[in-house]
HTML snippet that shows the backbone in 3Dmol.js (N, CA, C, O; Angstrom):
<script src="https://3Dmol.org/build/3Dmol-min.js"></script>
<div id="view" style="width:600px;height:400px;position:relative"></div>
<script>
const pdb = `
ATOM      1  N   MET A   1       9.374  -3.507  43.908  1.00  0.00           N
ATOM      2  CA  MET A   1       8.151  -3.956  42.617  1.00  0.00           C
ATOM      3  C   MET A   1       7.627  -3.015  42.630  1.00  0.00           C
ATOM      4  O   MET A   1       7.237  -2.060  43.302  1.00  0.00           O
ATOM      5  N   ILE A   2       7.732  -3.897  40.832  1.00  0.00           N
ATOM      6  CA  ILE A   2       7.648  -3.576  38.807  1.00  0.00           C
ATOM      7  C   ILE A   2       6.291  -3.758  38.967  1.00  0.00           C
ATOM      8  O   ILE A   2       5.744  -4.860  39.009  1.00  0.00           O
ATOM      9  N   ASP A   3       5.595  -2.401  39.082  1.00  0.00           N
ATOM     10  CA  ASP A   3       4.238  -2.568  38.394  1.00  0.00           C
ATOM     11  C   ASP A   3       3.300  -2.803  37.519  1.00  0.00           C
ATOM     12  O   ASP A   3       3.917  -3.784  37.105  1.00  0.00           O
ATOM     13  N   LYS A   4       2.134  -2.791  36.696  1.00  0.00           N
ATOM     14  CA  LYS A   4       1.983  -3.457  35.496  1.00  0.00           C
ATOM     15  C   LYS A   4       1.870  -1.657  34.276  1.00  0.00           C
ATOM     16  O   LYS A   4       1.451  -1.629  33.119  1.00  0.00           O
ATOM     17  N   SER A   5       2.245  -0.788  34.861  1.00  0.00           N
ATOM     18  CA  SER A   5       2.140   0.007  33.585  1.00  0.00           C
ATOM     19  C   SER A   5       3.663   0.181  32.985  1.00  0.00           C
ATOM     20  O   SER A   5       4.056   0.499  31.863  1.00  0.00           O
ATOM     21  N   GLU A   6       4.591  -0.274  34.607  1.00  0.00           N
ATOM     22  CA  GLU A   6       6.748   0.087  34.390  1.00  0.00           C
ATOM     23  C   GLU A   6       6.834  -1.400  33.110  1.00  0.00           C
ATOM     24  O   GLU A   6       7.421  -1.549  32.038  1.00  0.00           O
ATOM     25  N   LYS A   7       6.074  -2.119  33.800  1.00  0.00           N
ATOM     26  CA  LYS A   7       6.070  -3.546  32.858  1.00  0.00           C
ATOM     27  C   LYS A   7       5.910  -3.066  31.317  1.00  0.00           C
ATOM     28  O   LYS A   7       6.731  -3.175  30.407  1.00  0.00           O
ATOM     29  N   TYR A   8       4.956  -2.653  31.300  1.00  0.00           N
ATOM     30  CA  TYR A   8       4.118  -2.290  29.761  1.00  0.00           C
ATOM     31  C   TYR A   8       5.226  -1.062  28.702  1.00  0.00           C
ATOM     32  O   TYR A   8       5.178  -0.917  27.481  1.00  0.00           O
ATOM     33  N   LEU A   9       6.389  -0.145  29.970  1.00  0.00           N
ATOM     34  CA  LEU A   9       6.765   0.640  28.950  1.00  0.00           C
ATOM     35  C   LEU A   9       7.264   0.238  28.977  1.00  0.00           C
ATOM     36  O   LEU A   9       7.668   0.161  27.817  1.00  0.00           O
ATOM     37  N   LYS A  10       8.173  -0.682  29.918  1.00  0.00           N
ATOM     38  CA  LYS A  10       9.791  -1.054  29.946  1.00  0.00           C
ATOM     39  C   LYS A  10       9.475  -2.285  28.707  1.00  0.00           C
ATOM     40  O   LYS A  10      10.597  -2.309  28.201  1.00  0.00           O
ATOM     41  N   SER A  11       8.497  -3.509  27.757  1.00  0.00           N
ATOM     42  CA  SER A  11       8.097  -3.851  26.957  1.00  0.00           C
ATOM     43  C   SER A  11       8.070  -2.867  25.970  1.00  0.00           C
ATOM     44  O   SER A  11       8.847  -3.239  25.092  1.00  0.00           O
ATOM     45  N   ILE A  12       7.395  -1.434  25.569  1.00  0.00           N
ATOM     46  CA  ILE A  12       7.045  -0.792  24.808  1.00  0.00           C
ATOM     47  C   ILE A  12       9.095  -0.195  24.124  1.00  0.00           C
ATOM     48  O   ILE A  12       9.472  -0.014  22.966  1.00  0.00           O
ATOM     49  N   ASP A  13       9.625  -0.113  24.994  1.00  0.00           N
ATOM     50  CA  ASP A  13      11.002   0.216  25.626  1.00  0.00           C
ATOM     51  C   ASP A  13      11.613  -0.909  24.401  1.00  0.00           C
ATOM     52  O   ASP A  13      12.115  -0.675  23.301  1.00  0.00           O
ATOM     53  N   ASN A  14      11.361  -2.080  25.039  1.00  0.00           N
ATOM     54  CA  ASN A  14      12.293  -2.656  24.567  1.00  0.00           C
ATOM     55  C   ASN A  14      12.040  -3.697  22.911  1.00  0.00           C
ATOM     56  O   ASN A  14      12.853  -4.325  22.232  1.00  0.00           O
ATOM     57  N   THR A  15      10.240  -3.424  22.728  1.00  0.00           N
ATOM     58  CA  THR A  15      10.117  -3.691  21.613  1.00  0.00           C
ATOM     59  C   THR A  15      10.638  -3.166  20.224  1.00  0.00           C
ATOM     60  O   THR A  15      10.705  -3.713  19.123  1.00  0.00           O
ATOM     61  N   LEU A  16      11.206  -1.107  20.951  1.00  0.00           N
ATOM     62  CA  LEU A  16      11.359  -0.282  19.604  1.00  0.00           C
ATOM     63  C   LEU A  16      12.873  -0.337  20.015  1.00  0.00           C
ATOM     64  O   LEU A  16      13.241   0.727  19.518  1.00  0.00           O
ATOM     65  N   GLY A  17      14.049  -0.904  20.624  1.00  0.00           N
ATOM     66  CA  GLY A  17      15.207  -1.258  20.617  1.00  0.00           C
ATOM     67  C   GLY A  17      15.716  -2.923  19.562  1.00  0.00           C
ATOM     68  O   GLY A  17      16.803  -3.242  19.080  1.00  0.00           O
ATOM     69  N   ASP A  18      14.206  -3.718  19.553  1.00  0.00           N
ATOM     70  CA  ASP A  18      14.244  -4.543  18.813  1.00  0.00           C
ATOM     71  C   ASP A  18      13.760  -4.675  17.365  1.00  0.00           C
ATOM     72  O   ASP A  18      13.719  -5.592  16.545  1.00  0.00           O
ATOM     73  N   ILE A  19      13.452  -3.525  17.386  1.00  0.00           N
ATOM     74  CA  ILE A  19      13.025  -3.134  15.624  1.00  0.00           C
ATOM     75  C   ILE A  19      14.429  -2.473  15.560  1.00  0.00           C
ATOM     76  O   ILE A  19      15.186  -3.284  15.026  1.00  0.00           O
ATOM     77  N   LEU A  20      14.888  -1.671  15.790  1.00  0.00           N
ATOM     78  CA  LEU A  20      16.383  -0.390  15.944  1.00  0.00           C
ATOM     79  C   LEU A  20      17.052  -1.253  15.132  1.00  0.00           C
ATOM     80  O   LEU A  20      17.263  -1.043  13.937  1.00  0.00           O
ATOM     81  N   LYS A  21      17.564  -2.704  16.049  1.00  0.00           N
ATOM     82  CA  LYS A  21      18.490  -3.213  15.880  1.00  0.00           C
ATOM     83  C   LYS A  21      18.384  -4.675  14.703  1.00  0.00           C
ATOM     84  O   LYS A  21      19.279  -5.434  14.330  1.00  0.00           O
ATOM     85  N   GLU A  22      17.106  -4.649  14.405  1.00  0.00           N
ATOM     86  CA  GLU A  22      16.893  -5.322  13.009  1.00  0.00           C
ATOM     87  C   GLU A  22      17.050  -4.280  11.974  1.00  0.00           C
ATOM     88  O   GLU A  22      17.516  -4.468  10.850  1.00  0.00           O
ATOM     89  N   LEU A  23      16.695  -3.364  12.371  1.00  0.00           N
ATOM     90  CA  LEU A  23      17.288  -2.474  10.748  1.00  0.00           C
ATOM     91  C   LEU A  23      18.129  -2.465  11.000  1.00  0.00           C
ATOM     92  O   LEU A  23      18.510  -3.521  10.495  1.00  0.00           O
ATOM     93  N   LYS A  24      19.331  -1.878  11.694  1.00  0.00           N
ATOM     94  CA  LYS A  24      20.779  -1.749  11.823  1.00  0.00           C
ATOM     95  C   LYS A  24      20.842  -3.016  11.220  1.00  0.00           C
ATOM     96  O   LYS A  24      21.011  -2.904  10.006  1.00  0.00           O
ATOM     97  N   ARG A  25      20.758  -4.341  11.663  1.00  0.00           N
ATOM     98  CA  ARG A  25      20.740  -5.865  11.355  1.00  0.00           C
ATOM     99  C   ARG A  25      20.790  -5.848   9.520  1.00  0.00           C
ATOM    100  O   ARG A  25      21.696  -6.316   8.830  1.00  0.00           O
ATOM    101  N   GLN A  26      19.254  -5.013   8.931  1.00  0.00           N
ATOM    102  CA  GLN A  26      18.929  -5.684   7.831  1.00  0.00           C
ATOM    103  C   GLN A  26      19.682  -4.175   6.658  1.00  0.00           C
ATOM    104  O   GLN A  26      19.378  -3.942   5.488  1.00  0.00           O
ATOM    105  N   ARG A  27      20.827  -3.313   7.670  1.00  0.00           N
ATOM    106  CA  ARG A  27      21.567  -2.916   6.739  1.00  0.00           C
ATOM    107  C   ARG A  27      20.905  -1.526   5.931  1.00  0.00           C
ATOM    108  O   ARG A  27      21.199  -1.073   4.825  1.00  0.00           O
ATOM    109  N   GLN A  28      19.898  -1.046   6.938  1.00  0.00           N
ATOM    110  CA  GLN A  28      19.075  -0.095   6.973  1.00  0.00           C
ATOM    111  C   GLN A  28      19.543   1.058   7.954  1.00  0.00           C
ATOM    112  O   GLN A  28      19.514   1.286   9.163  1.00  0.00           O
ATOM    113  N   THR A  29      20.039   1.731   6.667  1.00  0.00           N
ATOM    114  CA  THR A  29      20.727   3.058   7.145  1.00  0.00           C
ATOM    115  C   THR A  29      20.024   4.690   7.040  1.00  0.00           C
ATOM    116  O   THR A  29      20.565   5.642   7.601  1.00  0.00           O
ATOM    117  N   ASP A  30      18.821   4.816   6.279  1.00  0.00           N
ATOM    118  CA  ASP A  30      18.150   6.314   6.827  1.00  0.00           C
ATOM    119  C   ASP A  30      18.378   6.665   8.288  1.00  0.00           C
ATOM    120  O   ASP A  30      18.790   5.853   9.116  1.00  0.00           O
ATOM    121  N   GLU A  31      18.072   7.967   8.551  1.00  0.00           N
ATOM    122  CA  GLU A  31      18.026   8.020  10.066  1.00  0.00           C
ATOM    123  C   GLU A  31      17.175   8.100  10.255  1.00  0.00           C
ATOM    124  O   GLU A  31      17.054   8.557  11.392  1.00  0.00           O
ATOM    125  N   VAL A  32      16.263   7.919   9.793  1.00  0.00           N
ATOM    126  CA  VAL A  32      14.399   8.474   9.769  1.00  0.00           C
ATOM    127  C   VAL A  32      13.451   7.400   9.824  1.00  0.00           C
ATOM    128  O   VAL A  32      12.879   7.093   8.778  1.00  0.00           O
ATOM    129  N   TYR A  33      13.046   6.411  11.518  1.00  0.00           N
ATOM    130  CA  TYR A  33      12.311   5.311  11.517  1.00  0.00           C
ATOM    131  C   TYR A  33      11.278   5.543  11.900  1.00  0.00           C
ATOM    132  O   TYR A  33      10.960   6.212  12.883  1.00  0.00           O
ATOM    133  N   ALA A  34      10.298   4.724  10.759  1.00  0.00           N
ATOM    134  CA  ALA A  34       8.666   5.206  10.638  1.00  0.00           C
ATOM    135  C   ALA A  34       7.974   4.690  12.250  1.00  0.00           C
ATOM    136  O   ALA A  34       7.677   3.513  12.043  1.00  0.00           O
ATOM    137  N   ILE A  35       7.717   4.914  13.241  1.00  0.00           N
ATOM    138  CA  ILE A  35       7.075   3.446  13.987  1.00  0.00           C
ATOM    139  C   ILE A  35       5.454   3.989  14.725  1.00  0.00           C
ATOM    140  O   ILE A  35       5.242   4.976  15.429  1.00  0.00           O
ATOM    141  N   THR A  36       4.404   2.828  14.201  1.00  0.00           N
ATOM    142  CA  THR A  36       3.259   2.910  14.263  1.00  0.00           C
ATOM    143  C   THR A  36       2.972   2.580  16.083  1.00  0.00           C
ATOM    144  O   THR A  36       4.043   2.175  16.535  1.00  0.00           O
ATOM    145  N   LEU A  37       2.285   2.615  16.792  1.00  0.00           N
ATOM    146  CA  LEU A  37       1.744   2.674  18.146  1.00  0.00           C
ATOM    147  C   LEU A  37       0.800   3.250  18.566  1.00  0.00           C
ATOM    148  O   LEU A  37       0.542   4.454  18.543  1.00  0.00           O
ATOM    149  N   ASP A  38      -0.106   1.866  19.225  1.00  0.00           N
ATOM    150  CA  ASP A  38      -1.771   2.393  19.867  1.00  0.00           C
ATOM    151  C   ASP A  38      -1.668   3.548  20.741  1.00  0.00           C
ATOM    152  O   ASP A  38      -2.053   3.321  21.888  1.00  0.00           O
ATOM    153  N   THR A  39      -1.166   4.976  20.460  1.00  0.00           N
ATOM    154  CA  THR A  39      -1.733   5.568  21.224  1.00  0.00           C
ATOM    155  C   THR A  39      -2.239   5.905  22.514  1.00  0.00           C
ATOM    156  O   THR A  39      -1.869   6.406  23.575  1.00  0.00           O
ATOM    157  N   GLU A  40      -3.368   5.355  21.897  1.00  0.00           N
ATOM    158  CA  GLU A  40      -4.416   4.969  22.755  1.00  0.00           C
ATOM    159  C   GLU A  40      -4.009   4.280  23.897  1.00  0.00           C
ATOM    160  O   GLU A  40      -4.399   4.954  24.851  1.00  0.00           O
ATOM    161  N   ALA A  41      -3.436   3.301  24.286  1.00  0.00           N
ATOM    162  CA  ALA A  41      -2.996   2.525  24.772  1.00  0.00           C
ATOM    163  C   ALA A  41      -1.865   3.333  25.431  1.00  0.00           C
ATOM    164  O   ALA A  41      -1.777   3.329  26.659  1.00  0.00           O
ATOM    165  N   VAL A  42      -1.160   3.894  24.818  1.00  0.00           N
ATOM    166  CA  VAL A  42       0.117   4.277  25.333  1.00  0.00           C
ATOM    167  C   VAL A  42       0.070   5.728  26.308  1.00  0.00           C
ATOM    168  O   VAL A  42       1.057   6.261  26.816  1.00  0.00           O
ATOM    169  N   SER A  43      -1.838   6.355  26.448  1.00  0.00           N
ATOM    170  CA  SER A  43      -1.236   7.160  26.747  1.00  0.00           C
ATOM    171  C   SER A  43      -2.202   6.662  28.227  1.00  0.00           C
ATOM    172  O   SER A  43      -2.178   7.502  29.127  1.00  0.00           O
ATOM    173  N   GLU A  44      -3.190   5.114  28.566  1.00  0.00           N
ATOM    174  CA  GLU A  44      -3.438   5.370  29.529  1.00  0.00           C
ATOM    175  C   GLU A  44      -2.962   5.113  29.915  1.00  0.00           C
ATOM    176  O   GLU A  44      -3.292   5.369  31.073  1.00  0.00           O
ATOM    177  N   VAL A  45      -1.283   4.131  29.893  1.00  0.00           N
ATOM    178  CA  VAL A  45       0.046   3.067  30.878  1.00  0.00           C
ATOM    179  C   VAL A  45       0.157   5.103  31.234  1.00  0.00           C
ATOM    180  O   VAL A  45      -0.231   5.553  32.312  1.00  0.00           O
ATOM    181  N   ILE A  46       0.646   5.878  30.290  1.00  0.00           N
ATOM    182  CA  ILE A  46       1.029   6.871  31.025  1.00  0.00           C
ATOM    183  C   ILE A  46       0.569   7.531  32.028  1.00  0.00           C
ATOM    184  O   ILE A  46       1.276   8.172  32.806  1.00  0.00           O
ATOM    185  N   VAL A  47      -1.078   7.389  32.110  1.00  0.00           N
ATOM    186  CA  VAL A  47      -1.542   8.177  32.943  1.00  0.00           C
ATOM    187  C   VAL A  47      -1.483   7.785  33.467  1.00  0.00           C
ATOM    188  O   VAL A  47      -1.076   8.602  34.292  1.00  0.00           O
ATOM    189  N   GLU A  48      -1.587   6.255  34.313  1.00  0.00           N
ATOM    190  CA  GLU A  48      -2.099   5.509  35.515  1.00  0.00           C
ATOM    191  C   GLU A  48      -0.360   5.253  35.967  1.00  0.00           C
ATOM    192  O   GLU A  48      -0.198   4.737  37.073  1.00  0.00           O
ATOM    193  N   CYS A  49       1.095   5.645  35.037  1.00  0.00           N
ATOM    194  CA  CYS A  49       1.894   5.813  35.776  1.00  0.00           C
ATOM    195  C   CYS A  49       2.280   7.213  36.529  1.00  0.00           C
ATOM    196  O   CYS A  49       3.047   7.335  37.484  1.00  0.00           O
ATOM    197  N   PHE A  50       1.403   8.441  35.718  1.00  0.00           N
ATOM    198  CA  PHE A  50       1.449   9.134  36.566  1.00  0.00           C
ATOM    199  C   PHE A  50       0.897   9.031  37.614  1.00  0.00           C
ATOM    200  O   PHE A  50       1.482   9.770  38.407  1.00  0.00           O
ATOM    201  N   LYS A  51      -0.097   8.409  38.188  1.00  0.00           N
ATOM    202  CA  LYS A  51      -1.500   7.984  38.959  1.00  0.00           C
ATOM    203  C   LYS A  51      -0.164   7.976  39.769  1.00  0.00           C
ATOM    204  O   LYS A  51       0.212   9.000  40.340  1.00  0.00           O
ATOM    205  N   ASN A  52       0.637   6.673  39.820  1.00  0.00           N
ATOM    206  CA  ASN A  52       0.714   6.439  40.213  1.00  0.00           C
ATOM    207  C   ASN A  52       2.241   7.123  40.357  1.00  0.00           C
ATOM    208  O   ASN A  52       2.104   7.658  39.257  1.00  0.00           O
ATOM    209  N   ILE A  53       2.401   7.175  40.406  1.00  0.00           N
ATOM    210  CA  ILE A  53       3.709   8.161  41.544  1.00  0.00           C
ATOM    211  C   ILE A  53       3.175   9.512  42.324  1.00  0.00           C
ATOM    212  O   ILE A  53       3.635   9.851  43.414  1.00  0.00           O
ATOM    213  N   GLU A  54       1.764  10.510  41.366  1.00  0.00           N
ATOM    214  CA  GLU A  54       1.420  10.886  42.342  1.00  0.00           C
ATOM    215  C   GLU A  54       0.609  10.091  43.794  1.00  0.00           C
ATOM    216  O   GLU A  54       0.435  10.831  44.762  1.00  0.00           O
ATOM    217  N   ARG A  55       0.341   9.260  43.860  1.00  0.00           N
ATOM    218  CA  ARG A  55       0.415   8.856  45.096  1.00  0.00           C
ATOM    219  C   ARG A  55       1.063   7.943  45.954  1.00  0.00           C
ATOM    220  O   ARG A  55       0.574   7.140  46.748  1.00  0.00           O
ATOM    221  N   THR A  56       2.821   8.311  45.534  1.00  0.00           N
ATOM    222  CA  THR A  56       3.708   7.425  46.590  1.00  0.00           C
ATOM    223  C   THR A  56       4.481   9.578  47.229  1.00  0.00           C
ATOM    224  O   THR A  56       4.914   9.832  48.353  1.00  0.00           O
ATOM    225  N   ASN A  57       4.394  10.353  46.337  1.00  0.00           N
ATOM    226  CA  ASN A  57       4.785  11.114  47.019  1.00  0.00           C
ATOM    227  C   ASN A  57       3.485  11.917  47.886  1.00  0.00           C
ATOM    228  O   ASN A  57       3.741  12.805  48.699  1.00  0.00           O
TER     229      ASN A  57
END
`;
const viewer = $3Dmol.createViewer("view");
viewer.addModel(pdb, "pdb");
viewer.setStyle({}, {cartoon: {color: "spectrum"}});
viewer.zoomTo();
viewer.render();
</script>
C-alpha cells in the first residue's frame, strides 16, 4: 500500500516531468530550468518518508 508521503513525492515527480515535457514542446532548448518548490512542504514529506522507513526497519 502506498502511503500519503509516497503519493505526494510521486505527484511532485509527475508534475516536474510534465513541466519539462511542456518546455520541450515549446522548443525551449536551454539546458537549465529554474523550478520553484515549497521547500517547507517538501522537507516535511521527506522527513515523513524517513520516519516511515525507520518504522519498517
